[in-house]
VEXROPA-142504 format. One line per 4 residues: number of its first residue (from 0); their letters; for each residue x, y, z of N, C-alpha, C. Coordinates in steps of 0.1 Angstrom, whole numbers. Layout:
residues N
NUM	A	X/Y/Z/X/Y/Z/X/Y/Z  ...
END
This chain:
residues 296
0	MSNT	127/114/-136/128/106/-123/142/103/-121  146/103/-108/159/98/-104/159/85/-98  170/78/-99/171/65/-93/162/54/-99  158/56/-111/149/46/-117/150/48/-132
4	VSLV	142/40/-140/142/41/-154/136/54/-159  138/57/-172/133/69/-177/119/66/-184  109/74/-180/96/73/-185/95/82/-198  86/78/-207/83/86/-219/76/98/-215
8	HDVK	67/98/-206/58/109/-202/61/113/-188  57/125/-184/61/132/-172/51/129/-161  54/118/-153/45/115/-142/46/125/-131  57/131/-129/59/141/-118/49/153/-120
12	GFIH	49/158/-133/40/169/-136/26/165/-134  22/153/-138/8/149/-137/4/148/-123  12/142/-114/8/141/-100/9/154/-93  18/163/-97/19/176/-91/6/184/-93
16	SNGS	0/182/-105/-12/189/-109/-25/183/-104  -24/170/-102/-37/163/-99/-37/154/-86  -25/152/-80/-25/143/-69/-28/149/-56  -30/140/-46/-32/143/-32/-19/145/-25
20	VADK	-20/148/-12/-8/149/-4/-1/135/-4  -8/124/-3/-3/111/-3/4/107/-16  -3/111/-27/3/108/-40/16/115/-42  17/127/-38/30/135/-39/41/129/-30
24	LRLV	37/125/-18/47/119/-9/52/106/-14  43/99/-22/48/86/-28/58/89/-38  57/100/-45/68/104/-55/81/105/-48  81/111/-36/93/113/-28/99/99/-24
28	SAGV	89/90/-20/93/77/-16/99/69/-28  95/72/-40/100/65/-52/113/71/-57  118/82/-50/130/87/-55/129/99/-64  117/104/-66/115/116/-74/119/128/-66
32	ELDK	127/136/-71/132/148/-64/122/159/-64  118/163/-52/110/175/-50/117/185/-41  115/197/-43/122/207/-34/118/205/-20  128/208/-11/125/206/3/113/215/8
36	GVVD	112/227/2/101/235/6/87/229/2  87/222/-9/75/215/-14/71/204/-4  81/196/0/79/185/9/74/190/23  80/201/28/76/207/40/62/212/39
40	DLVK	58/217/28/44/222/26/34/210/26  38/199/21/30/187/21/27/182/35  38/182/43/36/178/57/27/187/64  28/200/62/20/210/68/5/208/64
44	QLES	3/205/51/-11/203/46/-17/191/53  -9/180/55/-14/169/62/-17/172/76  -8/179/83/-11/182/97/-23/191/98  -26/199/89/-38/208/89/-51/200/88
48	VLNR	-51/188/82/-64/181/81/-65/169/90  -54/166/98/-54/155/107/-65/157/117  -72/147/120/-83/148/130/-77/148/144  -85/152/154/-80/153/168/-76/140/174
52	DGGV	-82/129/168/-78/115/173/-65/110/168  -58/118/159/-46/115/153/-47/108/140  -59/105/135/-61/98/123/-62/107/111  -58/101/99/-59/108/87/-73/107/82
56	PFEI	-80/117/79/-94/116/74/-96/108/61  -107/101/60/-109/93/48/-108/102/35  -101/97/25/-98/105/13/-90/117/16  -84/119/28/-77/131/32/-85/143/30
60	VRKN	-97/142/33/-107/154/32/-110/159/46  -108/171/49/-110/177/62/-124/174/67  -125/170/80/-137/167/87/-143/153/84  -138/146/74/-142/132/73/-137/124/85
64	PSSV	-144/114/89/-139/105/100/-125/99/96  -118/96/107/-104/90/105/-105/76/99  -95/73/91/-94/60/84/-81/53/88  -82/40/91/-71/32/93/-63/31/81
68	KETA	-69/29/69/-63/27/57/-54/40/53  -61/51/54/-54/64/50/-42/66/59  -44/64/72/-34/66/82/-22/57/81  -25/44/79/-15/34/78/-7/36/65
72	EMIP	-13/40/54/-6/43/42/3/55/43  -1/65/51/7/77/52/20/76/61  19/68/71/30/67/80/43/63/74  44/52/65/57/49/59/62/60/50
76	LLVG	53/68/44/58/79/36/65/89/44  59/92/56/65/102/65/78/97/71  78/84/75/90/78/81/102/79/72  99/78/59/110/78/49/115/91/45
80	LSNP	110/102/50/115/115/47/128/118/54  136/127/48/149/130/54/148/136/68  137/143/70/134/149/83/120/145/88  118/133/93/105/128/96/98/136/107
84	PNVL	85/139/105/78/147/115/73/137/127  82/134/136/80/124/146/68/126/155  66/138/158/54/141/167/41/137/160  40/141/147/29/138/139/27/123/137
88	IDRM	39/116/135/38/101/133/33/94/146  38/99/157/33/93/170/18/95/172  13/106/168/-1/108/169/-9/98/160  -4/96/149/-10/87/139/-9/73/144
92	CHFL	2/69/150/3/55/156/-7/53/167  -9/64/175/-18/63/186/-32/60/181  -36/67/170/-49/64/164/-50/50/159  -39/45/152/-40/31/147/-43/21/158
96	ISRQ	-35/22/169/-37/13/180/-51/13/185  -58/25/185/-71/26/190/-81/18/181  -77/14/169/-85/6/160/-82/-9/159  -73/-13/168/-70/-28/169/-81/-35/177
100	KRDG	-85/-46/171/-96/-54/177/-90/-65/187  -98/-71/194/-93/-81/204/-86/-93/197  -90/-96/185/-84/-107/178/-71/-104/172  -66/-91/174/-53/-87/169/-54/-79/155
104	GFAE	-65/-81/148/-67/-74/136/-71/-59/137  -71/-52/126/-75/-38/126/-87/-36/118  -96/-27/122/-109/-25/116/-111/-10/114  -120/-6/104/-125/7/103/-137/9/112
108	AGNL	-140/21/116/-152/24/124/-164/24/115  -176/22/121/-188/22/113/-192/35/107  -186/46/111/-190/59/105/-184/61/92  -176/51/87/-170/52/74/-178/44/63
112	RNLI	-188/37/68/-196/28/58/-200/36/46  -207/47/48/-213/54/36/-202/60/27  -191/65/33/-180/70/25/-173/60/17  -172/48/23/-165/37/16/-174/33/4
116	EDRY	-187/32/6/-196/28/-4/-197/38/-15  -196/51/-11/-196/62/-21/-184/61/-30  -173/58/-24/-160/58/-32/-159/45/-40  -162/34/-34/-158/21/-40/-170/13/-46
120	GKTG	-182/18/-43/-194/11/-48/-204/7/-37  -216/4/-41/-226/1/-31/-224/-12/-24  -232/-15/-14/-231/-28/-7/-231/-39/-17  -222/-49/-15/-220/-60/-24/-207/-58/-32
124	DTDW	-205/-45/-36/-192/-42/-43/-181/-39/-33  -184/-37/-20/-174/-34/-10/-173/-44/0  -176/-57/-3/-175/-68/7/-160/-69/11  -151/-65/3/-137/-66/6/-132/-55/16
128	YPVG	-141/-46/19/-138/-34/28/-149/-32/38  -152/-42/46/-163/-40/56/-158/-31/67  -168/-26/75/-165/-18/87/-168/-26/99  -161/-23/110/-165/-29/123/-159/-43/125
132	KSIT	-152/-49/116/-146/-62/118/-131/-62/112  -123/-70/118/-109/-71/114/-107/-75/100  -99/-68/93/-96/-70/78/-82/-74/77  -79/-84/70/-65/-89/69/-56/-79/62
136	WLTG	-60/-74/50/-51/-65/43/-49/-52/50  -60/-48/57/-59/-35/65/-49/-38/77  -50/-49/83/-41/-53/94/-26/-53/89  -24/-58/77/-11/-58/71/-6/-43/70
140	KALE	-14/-34/65/-10/-20/63/-6/-14/77  -15/-17/87/-13/-11/100/-1/-17/107  1/-30/106/12/-36/112/26/-31/106  26/-30/93/39/-25/87/41/-11/91
144	ALKL	31/-2/91/32/12/95/38/13/109  32/6/118/36/7/132/50/2/134  54/-9/128/68/-14/129/78/-4/123  75/2/111/84/11/105/85/24/114
148	AGFK	74/27/121/75/40/129/82/37/142  86/25/145/93/22/157/84/21/169  71/17/167/62/15/178/67/5/188  66/7/201/72/-1/211/63/-12/217
152	GEER	50/-11/214/41/-21/220/42/-35/214  52/-42/218/54/-55/212/43/-65/212  35/-64/223/23/-73/224/13/-70/214  11/-58/211/2/-54/200/7/-59/187
156	LLRA	19/-57/184/25/-61/171/24/-77/169  27/-84/180/26/-98/179/12/-103/177  2/-97/183/-12/-101/181/-16/-98/166  -12/-87/161/-15/-85/147/-8/-95/138
160	RDFL	5/-98/141/12/-108/133/5/-121/133  1/-126/145/-5/-139/147/-19/-139/140  -26/-128/140/-39/-127/133/-36/-130/118  -25/-125/112/-22/-128/98/-17/-142/96
164	LYSQ	-9/-146/105/-3/-160/103/-13/-171/103  -24/-169/111/-34/-180/113/-46/-178/105  -46/-168/95/-58/-166/87/-56/-168/72  -44/-173/68/-41/-176/54/-49/-188/49
168	YEDG	-53/-187/37/-61/-198/31/-51/-208/24  -56/-219/20/-47/-230/14/-40/-225/1  -47/-216/-7/-41/-212/-19/-29/-202/-18  -26/-199/-5/-15/-189/-3/-19/-175/-1
172	HWPD	-31/-172/-5/-37/-158/-3/-45/-158/10  -50/-146/13/-57/-144/25/-72/-140/21  -81/-144/30/-95/-138/28/-94/-123/33  -104/-115/28/-104/-102/33/-107/-101/48
176	FKGA	-114/-110/53/-117/-111/67/-120/-126/71  -119/-129/83/-121/-143/87/-136/-147/84  -137/-159/78/-150/-164/75/-154/-161/60  -147/-153/53/-150/-150/39/-148/-163/31
180	KVSD	-157/-165/22/-157/-178/14/-145/-180/6  -139/-169/0/-128/-170/-9/-117/-161/-5  -105/-164/-9/-93/-155/-7/-93/-144/-17  -85/-134/-14/-85/-122/-23/-70/-119/-26
184	PLGT	-66/-123/-38/-52/-120/-42/-47/-106/-41  -57/-97/-42/-53/-82/-41/-49/-79/-27  -52/-87/-17/-49/-84/-3/-35/-88/1  -30/-98/-7/-17/-104/-3/-5/-95/-3
188	GNIL	-6/-85/-13/5/-75/-14/5/-66/-2  -5/-65/5/-5/-56/17/0/-64/30  0/-77/29/4/-85/40/18/-90/40  24/-93/29/38/-98/28/48/-88/34
192	PALR	47/-75/30/56/-65/36/55/-64/51  43/-66/56/41/-65/71/47/-77/78  46/-89/72/53/-100/78/68/-99/78  73/-94/67/88/-91/66/92/-81/77
196	AVGV	84/-71/79/87/-60/88/89/-66/103  81/-76/106/81/-82/119/90/-94/120  98/-97/110/107/-108/110/102/-121/105  91/-121/98/86/-134/92/90/-134/78
200	GAES	99/-143/74/104/-143/60/106/-157/55  117/-159/48/119/-171/41/119/-184/49  120/-183/62/119/-195/70/105/-199/73  95/-191/69/81/-193/73/74/-199/61
204	EVYN	67/-210/63/58/-216/53/47/-207/49  42/-199/58/31/-190/55/36/-179/45  48/-174/49/53/-163/40/56/-169/26  63/-180/26/67/-186/13/55/-189/4
208	NGRA	44/-194/10/32/-197/3/26/-185/-3  25/-174/6/20/-162/1/28/-155/-10  41/-156/-9/50/-151/-19/48/-158/-32  48/-171/-32/46/-179/-44/32/-176/-50
212	ALFQ	22/-174/-42/9/-171/-47/8/-158/-54  15/-148/-48/15/-134/-54/23/-134/-67  34/-141/-68/41/-142/-80/32/-148/-91  25/-159/-88/16/-165/-98/5/-155/-102
216	HLKD	-1/-148/-92/-11/-138/-95/-6/-128/-105  6/-123/-102/12/-112/-111/15/-118/-125  19/-130/-125/22/-137/-139/9/-137/-147  -2/-141/-140/-15/-141/-147/-20/-127/-151
220	SIAN	-17/-117/-142/-21/-104/-145/-14/-98/-157  -1/-101/-158/7/-97/-169/1/-103/-182  -3/-115/-182/-9/-122/-193/-22/-115/-197  -29/-110/-187/-42/-103/-190/-40/-88/-192
224	RSTY	-27/-83/-192/-24/-69/-193/-31/-60/-183  -31/-65/-171/-37/-57/-160/-27/-49/-153  -25/-37/-158/-15/-28/-152/-18/-25/-137  -30/-24/-134/-34/-21/-120/-27/-30/-110
228	DMVD	-27/-43/-113/-22/-53/-104/-6/-52/-102  0/-45/-112/15/-43/-111/19/-35/-99  9/-28/-92/12/-21/-80/19/-31/-70  15/-44/-70/20/-53/-60/34/-58/-63
232	LSSL	40/-54/-74/54/-56/-75/62/-50/-64  57/-39/-58/64/-32/-47/63/-40/-34  55/-50/-34/53/-58/-22/62/-70/-20  69/-73/-31/78/-85/-32/92/-81/-28
236	DAPT	99/-91/-23/113/-90/-20/121/-94/-33  134/-94/-32/142/-96/-44/140/-110/-50  140/-111/-63/138/-124/-70/149/-133/-66  146/-146/-65/156/-156/-61/157/-166/-73
240	ADAE	150/-165/-83/151/-174/-95/148/-167/-108  152/-172/-119/151/-166/-132/136/-163/-135  127/-172/-131/113/-171/-134/107/-159/-126  112/-157/-114/107/-145/-106/113/-132/-112
244	RDIF	125/-133/-116/131/-121/-122/124/-117/-135  119/-127/-142/112/-125/-154/99/-118/-152  92/-120/-140/80/-114/-136/83/-99/-135  94/-95/-128/97/-81/-126/100/-75/-140
248	VRGL	107/-81/-149/110/-76/-162/97/-73/-170  89/-83/-171/76/-82/-178/67/-73/-172  66/-72/-159/57/-63/-152/62/-49/-154  75/-46/-153/80/-33/-156/77/-29/-170
252	NLIM	79/-38/-180/76/-35/-194/61/-31/-196  52/-38/-189/38/-36/-190/34/-22/-185  40/-18/-173/38/-5/-168/43/6/-178  54/4/-183/60/14/-193/51/15/-205
256	ETQN	46/4/-210/38/4/-222/25/10/-221  19/11/-209/6/15/-207/5/29/-201  16/36/-200/15/50/-194/8/59/-204  -1/67/-199/-8/76/-208/0/89/-211
260	SDGG	-4/96/-221/4/107/-226/4/119/-216  -5/119/-207/-5/129/-196/4/126/-185  11/114/-185/20/110/-175/15/100/-165  2/98/-165/-4/89/-155/-8/76/-161
264	WSDL	-15/68/-153/-20/55/-157/-35/54/-153  -42/46/-160/-57/45/-159/-61/32/-152  -72/33/-144/-78/21/-139/-84/12/-151  -86/0/-148/-91/-9/-158/-105/-4/-163
268	GSKK	-107/-3/-176/-120/1/-181/-122/16/-182  -111/24/-178/-112/38/-178/-101/44/-187  -103/55/-193/-93/62/-201/-86/73/-193  -93/77/-182/-88/88/-174/-77/84/-164
272	SNPE	-66/91/-164/-55/88/-155/-59/90/-141  -54/81/-132/-57/81/-118/-45/84/-110  -44/96/-103/-32/100/-96/-27/90/-86  -37/84/-78/-32/74/-68/-26/62/-74
276	LSSL	-32/56/-84/-26/45/-91/-13/49/-97  -12/61/-103/0/65/-109/12/66/-99  9/71/-87/19/72/-77/24/59/-72  14/50/-71/17/36/-67/26/29/-77
280	LTQA	23/30/-90/30/24/-100/44/30/-101  46/43/-98/59/49/-98/67/43/-88  62/40/-76/69/32/-66/73/19/-71  64/12/-78/67/-1/-83/79/-1/-93
284	ITKC	79/10/-101/90/11/-111/103/12/-104  103/20/-94/116/22/-86/121/9/-81  112/1/-74/116/-11/-68/120/-21/-79  113/-23/-89/116/-32/-100/130/-28/-106
288	SRFL	132/-16/-108/145/-11/-114/157/-15/-105  155/-13/-92/165/-16/-82/168/-31/-82  158/-39/-82/160/-54/-83/167/-58/-96  163/-52/-107/169/-57/-119/183/-52/-121
292	RQKS	187/-42/-114/201/-38/-114/210/-47/-106  204/-54/-97/212/-63/-89/215/-76/-97  226/-82/-93/229/-95/-100/220/-106/-95  215/-114/-104/206/-125/-101/213/-136/-95
END
């Protein structure tokens, strides 16, 4: 890997052999060098499966219905390329806007219900990912993607921002959707970058409370050796105190210690390496490394 720490095992080779288009583009985002021809082929592969409405199909599988999540996650990866496919990005932004609800939030269409349950578990296990209603973490992904893509519809962006600003719970985290009984720490990492993207930062009580809550969640996750949660290290801005810097140090160490011999990382309770998780952790490594090289 370039621009980051040296890993014991080859994550590039693992993701090249096992990863999706998104996983491979995350490597590029993380500073892993891929040949220009490889990157161009990845963009062509994505364009070939894109639905007519401009959305990325669920699980990036041809003919699956379009997904806000997949589309919003893909846009920042394309925007960050040395030669961004702007026409493709514009089509994807058009799709995202079509999925914004009146309350400013973003929602998946009902035709994804069965696919979501098949991938993430049956009803009850997927309460965090409902269809047909605005989802906070999904809104964060969409808002960040639109802003990074240079979307000009300011009123749309402000409605999404306000949806997030006024739905935070007292513990600093957000519920998955309005009316949910409890907050979900796993969603906060999708929301903080979106708020920063639209200019909500250190002057905001909402942002500061969310940032503090996420640092605490990561501290607890490190104590529990939950490598999966270290993905959210990528969601934080630079540390401003020694205690925050320590979270980055210990989080990075946990990631390094739990890499599998095939180059990837496993979900909790599984021994099989997960390409998506592995690409997300590679991004986290890059960001942690950059912060730790900076003077505190």
